[in-house]
N, C-alpha and C positions, 0 to 999 in steps of 0.2 A: 508386546516387546519391550523390555525394560533396556533402555540405553546406558553404559557405562561409559564416560568417558576417560580419558587418559591419554597418553604419548601413542597412541596407535589411529590410523585413518584407514577406514575400509574405503576404497574409491572405485567407483565405477561410471561408465559413460553408458548412459540409456537412451533407447530410441522407442518410439510410441509403440513399436512392435514386440518390443522385449520387456513390458513392464509386468506382467505375470509371470515370465521366467525368474525375472529379478528378483522379485518378491520371494519368491521360493529358495532361490540361490542364498539372499541375503539373510533369511530367517534359518536357513540350514547351516550357514557359517556362523552367525552369531549364536545359535543354539550350542556351538562346541566351543567358540572362543570366549563368549559372555561379555566382551567388551570393545570399546572401539568407537570413535567418532564416525559418524555416516556422511560421506560427501558425495555428491551426484553430479555428473557431468550430464546436462541436457545437450543431445547432440542436435538440437533444434526443432525435432519433431514432435517433442511431448505436448500434448494437449492440458488444457487446465484440469480436465477429469484424471488426466494421467498425474499430474502433479499432485493434486488432492489426494489420491488414492496412495501415492509413494508417501507423502506426508502424514496420513492417518497411520500407515503401517509402521513405519521406521523411524519416522522423526528426524530426518538428516539434518546434520549440522548447517550444511549449507547445499544449495541446489546454483550451479554456476550454468551459464548459456555458454555455448560453444562460441558464441559471436563476441564475447567478454574475453576470449583467452588470444591474447597476441602470439601468434607464430613467429614473427620476426625472419631471420633467415631461412626457417625450415620451410618445409612443404606445409600447405593449408589441406585439411581434411585427411582420410585414410587413417585416421585413429592417432594422428599427430598432436592435436590438441588434447588429447588424453594424456600422452606421454609429458607433452610442455606442462599440464597441470600437476602432473606428479613432482617435476622438477620444482614446481613452486611451491610444493607442500613439504617436500622432503627435507629441507633444512630443518624443520621443526617438529618432525614427528616419524615414526615408522609408519611406512605406505603400503597397504597392501592392496592390490590391484585385482579386482575381481570381475571376470566377464559374467553376464547376464544368465548365459547359457552354462550354468555350472551347477552341480550338485555336491553338499558335502555329506556323505554317508555316515561316517562313522568319525570319531576321535582322529585327531590330527596333531601328534606328539611331536612330529618333526617341525611342523609350522610354528608350534608353541615354542619349542626350544629356539628357533632361528629368530623369534620376534623378541624373547626373552634376551638371547644372548648378541641381540643387534647385528644380525646377519641377513643379509639379502640372498633372495632365493628365485628360482624360476621353475615351471614345471617343465619335465623331460618329455622329449620326443624319442621317437624308436629310432632313427638315423642321426647317428652325430649329435644327440641331445640328451644323452643320460650322464654325461659328465663336462667337466670345462676342459677343452683341450688348447693346444699353442695355435693361434691364428694361422700360421703357416700351415700346420696340420690341414685344417679345416677348408684352405683355400686349394690346397694341392687335390684333398678328396673330392670336393665340389667339381673342380676342372674335369675329373674324370666321367662326371654325370651329364657335363655338355648341355643341360637346358637351357633354355631363354626366359624363365619367370624371373623377374626384376629380383629376387628375393637370393635366388642362386646365383644369378649375374654379380650381385654385389659381393656374396662372399667368394666367390670365384677371384674378384678383383681383391682382394684384402691384403695379399702380398705387394699392391702397388701403393698401400699406405706407409708414408715416412714412420718409421720405428715398429712394424708390424711384427718384427722379431719379439719385442718385450711384450706384447699383447696378447689376449686370450679371446677365446669365444666358445659357444655352445649354440647348436641348433635346437634350440628349446622354445617354449612357446611363451607370449605375452600375455596370455588369456588369465593366468594366475601367477602372481610373481609379488614377491617383497620387497622394498626397498628400504634399506635401515636407514635411520636419519642421519642427516648429513653425509649421505654417500656419494651424492653429487649434486649437481645444480645446473641450471637453465644452459649456462655457459658450456658445459661438458656436452648436452646434446647439440646445441647449435655448432660446436667445433665440430664435432664427428659427422653431422650432417653435410655441413659445409665441405669437409673433404672428401666425403663419399659422393657429393653432387659434382665436385671436379673432376671425378674419375668416371661417373655413369652420365652426366649431363641431365637432360629431361626425365630420364628413365626414373631417375632418384626421386620423382612424383608420382610413380605408380603405388597402388596398395602393397602393400609387404614391407615398404621400406622403413616404418615406425617399428615393426616387429625385430627387424634387424638391429636396429638402434637400440632397444629395450634389451635386447639378447646380449650386445656388446657391454651396456652399461652394468649390467647383471655380473656378468663372466670377469669384468676386470675390476672389481669392487673385492677388496681384499675381506678374506673370510668367507665368501658366497659360497653357495651351493646349489645343487640339481636335487629337488625332491625326489624321492626313491620310486622308480618305475617298477611294475605298474601299478602301485599303490594309491599315485596321483597319476592320472591318464587322461588323455584328450579319447574319446569314442570313434574308432573307427570301424567298428562291428567285426573286428576279427576274431574268427572262431577261437585261436589259440589264447586269447586273454580272457580270464575270468573278471568280467567288469564288475558283477556283482560282490566281488571281496576287495573291491578298491574302496579307499578311504576317500578320494576326491574323483570328480568325472567331469571332463568339458565335453561339451556335446557341440562339436564342430559342425558349422552348417551344412556340409555336404551330406555327413551323416547321420545328423542328429535325430531323425525321426525312422531310422531303420528298425526294421524288426519291432517297433512299437517299443523300444527299451526305454527311450527318455518318458513318455508318458507312463509307463509302469512304474519306474522309479520315482518320478514326480509324484505321483499319486500316492505312492509310499511313504514318501517324506512328508506331504501335507498330512497324511494320518498320523504318522509320528509328531508331528509339531502340534496338531489339534490335541491328540490326546496327552501330551507334555502340558499344554497349556490348561486342558481340564484337569489334569492331577494337582496343578499347581492353584488353580481356582479352588478347588476343594478343600487343599491343606491350607489356604489363607483366606477363608471365606468372608472375613471381618475386612480386609484391606485391598479386594479384589476390584469391588465396585461392579459397575454393569458391563458386561460382556456379551457380544454377540459371536453365534457359532454357526459356521454355513452348512445347513443340512444335508447339502449335496455329496460331502465327503464321510458321512455316517453311513456305515454299513453297505458301502459301496461295491456291487459286484465286480468281479473281476472282467478285463476287457476281452472280448471275444477276439479270436484271431480273424484278421481282416477285417475287423471293424472300425469304422471312421473314430477318428481320434476325439475324445470328448474335450471340451473347453477345460482349462486348467484354472481354477481360482484357489488362491492360497488359503482361504477359509480361515485363518486366525488372524485376529485385529488387535491391537493394543499391544 
């Protein structure tokens, strides 16, 4: 994979269990964008073999260890280091946040447009997540649901924030988001976090509050947008959505392996990467140098219904 730098950073937080998925995710994304510095946040679980594999495949500009990220007044863990890293990077570059459990299936003209025009974006969700709303409306609608999940509790209490009448929000997803250069900084994150913690107390340290903050940052950035749904979508195995026709897919943990869909789409993505690599190899034999191809993905038979999931190996190096 040829890395082309520029004022674009593709950023991901990776764990030991994510490495194979991440390699497929970043390669399918890079195949479409064709540029960007790759920066990885090690959540502390990556082994030396994981780090070597990541360096061999994608040559990241930097691998940051989670212990080197200062959280200040914000919570620690629960992806907060991820958002704070982005806050430290975004003054100097457009930052594209990519979760490891992602697949890019087709061209992404909207993402290309938002990057080119320096607009932030987030991934849409089904409920209150397909456009940017007044914060007061979201707070009112979430009170009708009456759930106790901390993300929802935070959204119910938005109308307790000073100045909420002039703020915006979208119940989008932080798993695939773009942050325009200079759109926010660490003080913006710390200020919102402190204000929300004053309302929710210790609950603000629970899983899900980093997502709320990321959504708030994007929604209140001038010119920001929500990616069109369901061209860009999280996989919830809903029969009414034709996921195979999507451009980008996020495979959320609860539903990731339902119906064998991720395995099937990942295998196809690896095949496409492999064939593209071989096509390039034969088109430029003099400059290609030695390459290794994983035989496991050549002439791979389709997976039988009910069969155990095979191991996923990205299969394309360099």
